Every structure is written in C-alpha cells, then in structure tokens.
SEDO-939759 format. One line per field, with one value per residue (C-alpha): residue number from 0; x, y, z; residue in three letters. Coordinates in Angstrom, 2 decimals, padded with zeros to 5 digits, always signed. Layout:
// residues N
seq	[NUM | ...]
X	[X | ...]
Y	[Y | ...]
Z	[Z | ...]
type	[ALA | ...]
// end
This chain:
// residues 356
seq	[0 | 1 | 2 | 3 | 4 | 5 | 6 | 7 | 8 | 9 | 10 | 11 | 12 | 13 | 14 | 15 | 16 | 17 | 18 | 19 | 20 | 21 | 22 | 23 | 24 | 25 | 26 | 27 | 28 | 29 | 30 | 31 | 32 | 33 | 34 | 35 | 36 | 37 | 38 | 39 | 40 | 41 | 42 | 43 | 44 | 45 | 46 | 47 | 48 | 49 | 50 | 51 | 52 | 53 | 54 | 55 | 56 | 57 | 58 | 59 | 60 | 61 | 62 | 63 | 64 | 65 | 66 | 67 | 68 | 69 | 70 | 71 | 72 | 73 | 74 | 75 | 76 | 77 | 78 | 79 | 80 | 81 | 82 | 83 | 84 | 85 | 86 | 87 | 88 | 89 | 90 | 91 | 92 | 93 | 94 | 95 | 96 | 97 | 98 | 99 | 100 | 101 | 102 | 103 | 104 | 105 | 106 | 107 | 108 | 109 | 110 | 111 | 112 | 113 | 114 | 115 | 116 | 117 | 118 | 119 | 120 | 121 | 122 | 123 | 124 | 125 | 126 | 127 | 128 | 129 | 130 | 131 | 132 | 133 | 134 | 135 | 136 | 137 | 138 | 139 | 140 | 141 | 142 | 143 | 144 | 145 | 146 | 147 | 148 | 149 | 150 | 151 | 152 | 153 | 154 | 155 | 156 | 157 | 158 | 159 | 160 | 161 | 162 | 163 | 164 | 165 | 166 | 167 | 168 | 169 | 170 | 171 | 172 | 173 | 174 | 175 | 176 | 177 | 178 | 179 | 180 | 181 | 182 | 183 | 184 | 185 | 186 | 187 | 188 | 189 | 190 | 191 | 192 | 193 | 194 | 195 | 196 | 197 | 198 | 199 | 200 | 201 | 202 | 203 | 204 | 205 | 206 | 207 | 208 | 209 | 210 | 211 | 212 | 213 | 214 | 215 | 216 | 217 | 218 | 219 | 220 | 221 | 222 | 223 | 224 | 225 | 226 | 227 | 228 | 229 | 230 | 231 | 232 | 233 | 234 | 235 | 236 | 237 | 238 | 239 | 240 | 241 | 242 | 243 | 244 | 245 | 246 | 247 | 248 | 249 | 250 | 251 | 252 | 253 | 254 | 255 | 256 | 257 | 258 | 259 | 260 | 261 | 262 | 263 | 264 | 265 | 266 | 267 | 268 | 269 | 270 | 271 | 272 | 273 | 274 | 275 | 276 | 277 | 278 | 279 | 280 | 281 | 282 | 283 | 284 | 285 | 286 | 287 | 288 | 289 | 290 | 291 | 292 | 293 | 294 | 295 | 296 | 297 | 298 | 299 | 300 | 301 | 302 | 303 | 304 | 305 | 306 | 307 | 308 | 309 | 310 | 311 | 312 | 313 | 314 | 315 | 316 | 317 | 318 | 319 | 320 | 321 | 322 | 323 | 324 | 325 | 326 | 327 | 328 | 329 | 330 | 331 | 332 | 333 | 334 | 335 | 336 | 337 | 338 | 339 | 340 | 341 | 342 | 343 | 344 | 345 | 346 | 347 | 348 | 349 | 350 | 351 | 352 | 353 | 354 | 355]
X	[-000.26 | -002.12 | -000.45 | -000.92 | -004.59 | -005.19 | -003.46 | -005.54 | -008.74 | -007.77 | -006.80 | -010.13 | -012.10 | -010.21 | -010.24 | -013.48 | -011.94 | -012.24 | -009.35 | -009.18 | -006.71 | -005.60 | -003.80 | -001.92 | -003.11 | -001.95 | -000.41 | -003.64 | -004.39 | -007.88 | -009.61 | -009.61 | -013.21 | -015.87 | -017.63 | -015.36 | -017.18 | -016.22 | -015.59 | -012.88 | -013.91 | -012.10 | -009.89 | -007.63 | -006.02 | -004.83 | -003.25 | -000.94 | -000.38 | +000.33 | +003.21 | +004.72 | +004.36 | +007.55 | +007.83 | +009.52 | +007.36 | +003.62 | +002.34 | +000.01 | -001.84 | -004.86 | -007.25 | -010.36 | -010.00 | -009.76 | -006.73 | -005.73 | -002.78 | -001.18 | +001.07 | +002.82 | +002.79 | +004.86 | +005.13 | +001.65 | -000.39 | -001.33 | -003.23 | -005.35 | -006.57 | -009.23 | -010.48 | -010.63 | -011.02 | -007.76 | -008.59 | -008.33 | -004.57 | -004.02 | -005.37 | -003.67 | -000.32 | -000.59 | -002.34 | -003.51 | -000.03 | +001.57 | -000.95 | +000.04 | +003.69 | +002.91 | +001.31 | +004.27 | +006.79 | +005.06 | +005.24 | +008.76 | +010.58 | +011.24 | +011.22 | +009.09 | +007.46 | +004.91 | +007.70 | +009.20 | +005.94 | +005.69 | +009.23 | +009.24 | +005.78 | +004.38 | +001.28 | +003.23 | +005.90 | +003.17 | +001.72 | +005.17 | +005.65 | +002.25 | +003.12 | +006.52 | +004.88 | +002.30 | +005.01 | +007.08 | +004.06 | +003.21 | +006.80 | +006.76 | +003.47 | +004.86 | +007.94 | +005.79 | +003.66 | +006.72 | +005.07 | +006.87 | +006.08 | +006.13 | +009.78 | +011.38 | +013.38 | +010.18 | +008.82 | +012.06 | +011.86 | +008.40 | +009.61 | +012.73 | +010.63 | +008.38 | +011.30 | +012.90 | +009.66 | +010.23 | +006.88 | +008.27 | +010.12 | +006.97 | +004.89 | +007.53 | +007.67 | +003.87 | +003.71 | +006.37 | +005.32 | +006.52 | +005.93 | +005.35 | +002.12 | +000.92 | +000.82 | -002.42 | -002.96 | -006.49 | -008.97 | -011.39 | -009.94 | -011.09 | -009.77 | -006.45 | -006.21 | -007.04 | -004.31 | -001.80 | -002.82 | -002.46 | +001.05 | +001.90 | +000.70 | +002.58 | +005.81 | +004.89 | +004.30 | +007.78 | +009.33 | +007.70 | +009.20 | +012.58 | +011.95 | +011.45 | +007.75 | +006.87 | +006.20 | +003.00 | +001.58 | +002.68 | +001.16 | -002.06 | -002.47 | -001.73 | -004.49 | -006.96 | -006.08 | -006.35 | -009.84 | -010.79 | -009.45 | -011.49 | -014.62 | -013.90 | -016.31 | -014.31 | -010.71 | -010.81 | -011.68 | -008.82 | -006.38 | -007.55 | -007.21 | -003.70 | -002.44 | -003.97 | -002.26 | +001.13 | +000.82 | -000.45 | +002.51 | +004.85 | +003.38 | +003.74 | +007.35 | +008.16 | +006.70 | +008.71 | +011.92 | +011.35 | +011.50 | +014.63 | +016.42 | +014.09 | +014.71 | +018.46 | +018.12 | +017.13 | +015.28 | +013.03 | +012.37 | +011.31 | +008.99 | +007.28 | +006.98 | +005.39 | +002.97 | +001.90 | +000.67 | -000.89 | -003.03 | -006.17 | -004.62 | -003.85 | -000.41 | +001.68 | +005.29 | +005.80 | +004.46 | +006.57 | +009.70 | +009.11 | +008.65 | +011.84 | +013.82 | +014.71 | +013.57 | +010.61 | +012.71 | +015.43 | +012.92 | +011.02 | +014.20 | +015.61 | +012.36 | +012.00 | +015.62 | +015.43 | +011.89 | +011.36 | +008.04 | +007.16 | +006.58 | +003.16 | +002.10 | +003.33 | +001.24 | -001.88 | -001.15 | -000.81 | -004.15 | -005.88 | -004.41 | -005.43 | -008.95 | -009.61 | -010.45 | -013.16 | -014.53 | -014.75 | -015.62 | -017.45 | -020.85 | -019.52 | -020.40 | -017.55 | -018.07 | -017.36 | -014.31 | -013.02 | -013.41 | -011.72 | -008.62 | -008.59 | -009.57 | -011.16 | -014.29 | -015.69 | -014.92 | -011.32 | -011.07 | -012.55 | -010.12 | -007.14 | -008.36 | -008.61 | -005.22 | -003.50]
Y	[-012.07 | -008.75 | -007.23 | -010.52 | -010.76 | -007.17 | -007.89 | -011.03 | -009.13 | -006.36 | -008.86 | -010.63 | -007.39 | -006.23 | -009.49 | -011.04 | -014.48 | -017.09 | -017.41 | -020.24 | -021.61 | -025.24 | -027.34 | -030.61 | -033.45 | -037.05 | -036.23 | -034.72 | -031.07 | -029.98 | -026.57 | -025.01 | -023.96 | -026.58 | -024.89 | -022.92 | -020.23 | -021.91 | -025.64 | -027.19 | -029.74 | -032.92 | -030.99 | -029.90 | -032.32 | -030.05 | -033.00 | -033.66 | -029.99 | -029.01 | -031.46 | -029.80 | -026.24 | -024.45 | -021.83 | -019.20 | -019.15 | -019.70 | -022.74 | -021.76 | -024.41 | -024.50 | -026.77 | -026.21 | -022.43 | -022.28 | -021.35 | -021.89 | -020.39 | -022.12 | -020.16 | -022.07 | -020.38 | -023.14 | -026.93 | -027.31 | -024.49 | -023.27 | -020.31 | -021.26 | -018.58 | -019.61 | -021.22 | -018.14 | -017.67 | -017.98 | -014.64 | -012.94 | -013.41 | -011.58 | -008.23 | -005.01 | -004.53 | -008.03 | -006.69 | -010.17 | -011.65 | -008.67 | -009.14 | -012.80 | -011.72 | -009.23 | -011.97 | -014.31 | -011.55 | -010.78 | -014.44 | -015.35 | -011.98 | -012.57 | -009.95 | -011.59 | -009.77 | -010.89 | -011.61 | -014.10 | -016.02 | -016.08 | -017.46 | -019.90 | -021.36 | -024.53 | -022.95 | -020.43 | -022.99 | -025.21 | -022.24 | -021.46 | -025.06 | -025.00 | -021.74 | -023.06 | -026.16 | -024.04 | -021.72 | -024.67 | -026.13 | -022.77 | -022.37 | -025.89 | -025.19 | -021.92 | -023.73 | -026.46 | -023.88 | -021.82 | -018.80 | -015.45 | -012.39 | -008.89 | -007.78 | -006.32 | -003.73 | -002.24 | -001.79 | -000.14 | +002.29 | +003.37 | +003.87 | +005.77 | +008.02 | +008.97 | +009.48 | +011.77 | +013.59 | +012.62 | +012.52 | +011.45 | +008.55 | +007.42 | +007.54 | +005.52 | +002.92 | +002.56 | +002.07 | -000.64 | -004.04 | -007.19 | -010.92 | -011.68 | -011.71 | -010.33 | -012.81 | -014.16 | -012.83 | -014.10 | -016.61 | -013.88 | -012.07 | -008.61 | -009.14 | -010.30 | -007.20 | -004.95 | -006.62 | -006.04 | -002.38 | -001.92 | -003.38 | -001.20 | +001.98 | +001.07 | +000.97 | +004.23 | +005.96 | +004.95 | +006.07 | +009.47 | +009.69 | +008.88 | +011.75 | +014.19 | +013.92 | +014.14 | +010.60 | +011.54 | +013.15 | +010.20 | +007.55 | +009.55 | +009.88 | +006.17 | +005.39 | +007.44 | +005.65 | +002.25 | +003.10 | +004.11 | +000.80 | -001.09 | +000.71 | +000.03 | -002.36 | -003.33 | -004.02 | -001.00 | +001.25 | -000.23 | +000.34 | +003.92 | +004.73 | +003.24 | +005.13 | +008.40 | +007.81 | +007.37 | +010.65 | +012.51 | +011.29 | +012.31 | +015.83 | +016.27 | +015.06 | +017.33 | +020.32 | +019.51 | +019.14 | +022.49 | +023.97 | +021.98 | +025.00 | +024.90 | +021.22 | +021.79 | +023.11 | +020.48 | +023.00 | +023.96 | +020.26 | +019.91 | +022.90 | +021.32 | +017.96 | +019.59 | +021.62 | +018.55 | +016.69 | +019.66 | +021.27 | +020.87 | +022.77 | +026.47 | +027.08 | +030.09 | +031.04 | +031.40 | +027.90 | +026.33 | +028.12 | +027.01 | +023.40 | +023.52 | +025.28 | +028.40 | +031.99 | +033.11 | +035.79 | +033.32 | +030.76 | +033.35 | +034.76 | +031.35 | +030.19 | +033.36 | +033.12 | +029.50 | +029.41 | +033.03 | +032.86 | +034.24 | +031.44 | +032.79 | +032.78 | +029.20 | +028.10 | +029.66 | +028.26 | +024.70 | +024.95 | +026.40 | +023.77 | +020.97 | +022.32 | +022.60 | +018.91 | +019.31 | +022.34 | +020.38 | +016.86 | +017.14 | +018.57 | +020.38 | +024.05 | +026.55 | +027.34 | +023.70 | +023.52 | +026.68 | +025.04 | +021.84 | +023.82 | +025.96 | +029.26 | +031.82 | +032.06 | +031.44 | +035.05 | +034.61 | +031.47 | +033.30 | +036.20 | +033.84 | +031.81 | +034.87 | +036.16 | +032.79]
Z	[+033.80 | +033.87 | +030.74 | +028.90 | +029.80 | +028.73 | +025.42 | +024.86 | +025.63 | +023.21 | +020.51 | +020.87 | +020.63 | +017.54 | +015.60 | +016.93 | +017.30 | +020.06 | +022.51 | +025.04 | +027.58 | +027.42 | +030.00 | +029.83 | +031.99 | +031.56 | +028.17 | +026.90 | +026.23 | +027.27 | +027.56 | +031.01 | +030.46 | +029.91 | +027.00 | +024.67 | +022.69 | +019.41 | +019.83 | +017.68 | +015.11 | +014.14 | +011.72 | +014.58 | +017.05 | +019.87 | +021.68 | +018.74 | +017.87 | +021.47 | +021.67 | +018.57 | +019.83 | +020.95 | +023.66 | +021.48 | +018.34 | +017.76 | +015.90 | +013.06 | +011.11 | +008.87 | +007.05 | +004.93 | +005.06 | +008.87 | +010.96 | +014.58 | +016.44 | +019.43 | +021.78 | +024.56 | +027.97 | +029.57 | +029.47 | +030.94 | +029.39 | +025.91 | +024.51 | +021.50 | +019.10 | +016.62 | +014.56 | +012.32 | +008.60 | +006.67 | +005.03 | +008.42 | +008.70 | +005.41 | +006.59 | +005.48 | +007.27 | +008.79 | +011.91 | +012.94 | +012.72 | +014.46 | +017.29 | +017.58 | +017.72 | +020.50 | +022.59 | +022.01 | +022.78 | +026.09 | +027.06 | +025.97 | +025.78 | +022.07 | +019.30 | +016.64 | +013.73 | +011.13 | +008.67 | +011.15 | +011.32 | +007.54 | +007.19 | +010.11 | +010.75 | +009.20 | +007.69 | +005.62 | +004.73 | +003.27 | +001.38 | +000.02 | -001.13 | -002.84 | -004.57 | -005.67 | -007.09 | -008.93 | -010.28 | -011.50 | -013.29 | -014.84 | -016.07 | -017.53 | -019.35 | -020.74 | -022.04 | -023.57 | -025.37 | -026.38 | -024.74 | -025.04 | -022.94 | -024.33 | -024.47 | -021.36 | -023.31 | -024.80 | -021.27 | -020.22 | -023.14 | -021.96 | -018.39 | -019.42 | -021.68 | -018.77 | -016.39 | -019.00 | -019.89 | -023.53 | -025.32 | -028.71 | -027.15 | -025.32 | -028.50 | -030.32 | -027.55 | -027.43 | -031.20 | -031.31 | -032.64 | -030.88 | -031.17 | -027.50 | -025.50 | -022.20 | -019.34 | -017.89 | -014.35 | -013.71 | -015.10 | -016.14 | -019.21 | -018.13 | -014.59 | -016.04 | -018.24 | -015.27 | -013.20 | -015.99 | -016.22 | -012.45 | -012.55 | -015.55 | -013.85 | -010.67 | -012.69 | -014.42 | -011.06 | -009.92 | -013.21 | -012.68 | -009.19 | -010.71 | -013.13 | -010.27 | -009.38 | -005.70 | -004.50 | -002.65 | -005.79 | -007.93 | -005.68 | -005.18 | -008.94 | -009.26 | -006.74 | -008.77 | -012.01 | -010.36 | -009.12 | -012.67 | -013.95 | -011.37 | -012.58 | -016.26 | -018.00 | -021.09 | -022.06 | -024.37 | -021.42 | -019.41 | -022.26 | -022.76 | -019.06 | -018.97 | -022.02 | -020.79 | -017.45 | -019.10 | -020.97 | -017.91 | -015.87 | -018.70 | -018.88 | -015.12 | -015.16 | -018.09 | -016.28 | -013.16 | -015.13 | -016.82 | -013.31 | -012.43 | -010.93 | -007.94 | -007.35 | -006.96 | -003.42 | -000.80 | +001.36 | -001.56 | -002.16 | +001.47 | +001.15 | -001.86 | -000.12 | +002.95 | +000.87 | -001.14 | +001.96 | +003.80 | +001.11 | +003.23 | +006.13 | +006.63 | +005.07 | +005.99 | +005.41 | +009.16 | +009.90 | +007.16 | +008.32 | +011.91 | +010.78 | +008.69 | +011.45 | +009.45 | +009.59 | +007.46 | +005.75 | +004.78 | +003.49 | +001.45 | -000.07 | -000.92 | -002.51 | -004.57 | -005.78 | -006.89 | -008.30 | -009.33 | -007.48 | -004.04 | -001.54 | -000.55 | -004.22 | -004.54 | -001.54 | -003.03 | -006.50 | -005.15 | -003.36 | -006.43 | -008.76 | -006.41 | -006.01 | -009.74 | -010.06 | -007.43 | -009.26 | -012.51 | -011.41 | -008.10 | -007.22 | -004.15 | -003.82 | -003.96 | -000.28 | +000.66 | -001.62 | +000.03 | +003.45 | +002.22 | +001.25 | +004.39 | +002.79 | +005.08 | +002.93 | -000.53 | -001.48 | -000.29 | -002.42 | -005.39 | -005.05 | -004.75 | -007.73 | -009.93 | -008.79 | -009.35]
type	[MET | ARG | PRO | LEU | GLN | LEU | THR | LEU | ASP | TYR | PHE | GLN | ARG | ILE | HIS | HIS | CYS | PRO | ILE | SER | ASN | TRP | GLN | LYS | SER | ASN | HIS | CYS | TRP | ALA | PRO | GLU | ILE | LYS | ASN | PRO | THR | THR | PRO | LEU | ASN | SER | ASP | PHE | ASP | VAL | ASN | GLN | LEU | GLY | SER | GLN | CYS | HIS | THR | ASP | ILE | PRO | LEU | ILE | THR | GLY | VAL | HIS | GLY | LYS | ILE | ILE | VAL | LEU | ILE | LYS | LEU | ASN | ARG | GLN | ARG | LEU | ILE | LEU | ILE | GLY | PRO | VAL | SER | ALA | ASP | GLN | ILE | SER | GLU | PRO | HIS | GLN | THR | PHE | LEU | GLU | GLY | VAL | CYS | LEU | ILE | GLN | ASN | LEU | ILE | SER | ALA | THR | ASP | LEU | HIS | ALA | SER | ASP | LEU | ILE | SER | GLN | THR | ARG | TYR | PHE | GLN | GLU | LEU | ARG | GLN | THR | GLN | GLN | LYS | SER | ALA | ALA | GLN | HIS | LEU | PHE | ASN | ALA | HIS | GLU | ALA | SER | PHE | ARG | HIS | ASN | PRO | TYR | ASP | GLU | GLU | GLN | ARG | GLU | LEU | SER | ALA | ILE | ALA | ALA | GLY | ASN | GLU | GLU | GLN | LEU | LYS | LYS | ALA | LEU | ASN | GLU | SER | PHE | THR | GLY | SER | TYR | GLY | THR | LEU | ALA | LYS | ASN | PRO | LEU | ARG | SER | PHE | LYS | ASN | LEU | ALA | ILE | VAL | ASP | LEU | GLY | LEU | ILE | ALA | ARG | ALA | ALA | ILE | LYS | GLY | GLY | MET | ASN | TYR | GLU | ASP | SER | PHE | SER | LEU | ASN | ASP | ALA | TYR | ILE | GLN | SER | ILE | GLU | ASN | ALA | ARG | THR | ALA | ASP | GLU | VAL | TYR | SER | ILE | THR | VAL | ASN | GLY | LYS | PHE | GLU | TYR | LEU | ARG | LEU | VAL | LYS | LYS | ILE | GLN | GLN | GLN | SER | LEU | ALA | SER | ASP | HIS | PRO | LEU | VAL | GLN | ARG | VAL | LYS | ALA | GLU | VAL | ALA | VAL | HIS | LEU | HIS | GLU | PRO | LEU | THR | VAL | VAL | ALA | LEU | ALA | ARG | HIS | LEU | HIS | VAL | THR | PRO | ASN | TYR | LEU | SER | ALA | LEU | PHE | LYS | THR | THR | THR | GLU | MET | PRO | LEU | LYS | SER | TYR | LEU | ASN | LEU | CYS | LYS | ILE | ASN | ALA | SER | GLN | ASN | GLU | LEU | VAL | TYR | SER | SER | LEU | PRO | ILE | SER | GLN | ILE | ALA | VAL | ASN | TYR | ALA | PHE | ALA | SER | ALA | SER | HIS | TYR | ASP | GLN | THR | PHE | ASN | TYR | ALA]
// end
C-alpha cells in the first residue's frame, strides 16, 4: 500500500482535491473517516455508484459541474476522488486523468491512459452523446437554412500557394469571390471571427512546414500571431493580422526554397533544426558536431559545400536574425539581448551584428 498511498498524497497535493476511503458494510458504502474534508451532497449516491464500479477501470460521473471518481480497491473498499470542478479534468495534457490512470494501474496492474477513460467511462460517453445530438441538430439547422460554407477548394489554393512560396497564386486565391459563408464558431461575433482566424493560421503554419519551413519556427510564429489575434479589438484587426501572417509565412517559405540545395542533405537539416531550438545557448561547431556524432571538420566542410556559407557564420547569423525582433519591438537594453542570445558581451554582440 505504500506506493499507492504516496501516489494518492502526491495527486492530492497537485490537484487540491479531496480523496477519501470508503468501505462496504451491509450493502452500504460509507467513508472510513467520520468527517470527510468535503462532504458529498445529494447529487452523488455512493451506495449506488459503488455497486457499478469495476476493479479494472475507474467510474467517473458528474452533475451540476461537479465530478467524482471512484476507484475500486477490492470488493469491500473504494477510493473516492472529489467532488471537483468539471473544468479540472480538462487540464492541458490531461494531467488529472493521467493521474487517475496511474492510481488505477497501481491497484489493478492495468495499463490505462487518459484516452481509455475518455472512450470507456460513463461521464465521457454522456458528453459524447450530448455533442453528437448537438452536432446533428446543427447540421439539420444548416440544411434547413440552405447554409453553404466557403468553398474547400479555395482554401486549398491558399494552402498550396503558401507551401509553394507562390505569391501571385496566394493573391489570386485571397481575391476570389465565392457564394458561401464562414461558419459560426462562437455566440459572440468577434470571438467567432477570432476562432476562425486561429484555425486558418493553424492550417497555414502546417502548409509552411510542408513547404520546407522548420516546424519549431512555424509553430512559434503561429503562437505569436494567435496572441496578436487574441489582443485584437475589431474584426478588421483580426483580418489584417491573418492576411499579414499568410504573406509572412509565404515569404519565409520562398526564402527557404531558394536555398533548397542545403535542404537536400539530412545532416544539414539536422543542424538547422538544432540551431533553431538552441538560439539562447552558446553554439559552437564542436558542440554541434559532438551532438550529431560527426567530426567538426567534416560538419564544417559539408555545411560550407551545401550552403555556400561557413557553419560558424550561419550560427551567428541565426542568432542575429532572431535577436532583431527584440531590438525593434522590446525595451530591453542591448546588453540584456546579448545575454539572452549567449554572446560574451554587448560589444561581442555588436561586432557580430555588424559583421553579419
């Protein structure tokens, strides 16, 4: 029981939720402690729920925005987690549900994951049924109103233009006229338009990756544009941000494709991927070569042959290019920017900047 108790204690500290032990006596489940920290209300009948709980998967149920989780230790004992807010089980990366799975796996030697709970437990089955009913009603209403979405092929022309780095094709796609309408993704019109823009930019980011853009750079740029959209106050601002984003992605893809020779060699691709995620760290040819399991001389020669640029110059250029946004848009002093990008000093940064 020691590992289980440690896990329960950790789970309780992380998620700040009540956990209590229940035991069966004369066909009735009752708490082993007289005064649970958070008493259950009449919304949850543990006696009835306990009889429905299986030993190999937790029982999750909810009502009025509150959730409880029942995990069966054996025929006579239960662990009850909750009540907790329904919002708590939708945390990033499903940490609450994965914690529940860990507890269950310790007890029953199973191999459950959050996705198993979502597909097999009553609470999520009821949510799925509600969503299916809502989707069916929405589809019926759209048919009744003869609603048409903006055409799929127009969207594909935009995406293919960005993946190909074709500015003329993108302009043509953006200027197309069509009879359909954008879907409604929220009750508030501005929120709906922002949601549409976020989806649009997510597709654009992936089209840029398809066109050769490093996925870390693409997703980071996407994050920045989404934050700008969230801060926008009007639909016109949202539209402007989205269109600007499409053309910025296109320009970056076009630039990458103009240097396509370098992308032909997988080792050069790996160098660029490593550099993109370690710009705030000291970068040297020796360290890169060690990480990639090649000699510094070989790596330098290969990079120079395929890109026509010395690897050391490329490392400096990437840092300088990345730091330019901070120079223009932040209030940080040059000395701090130099530290952020692992330069030895502000003067070293200045010399590198001028040389690059």
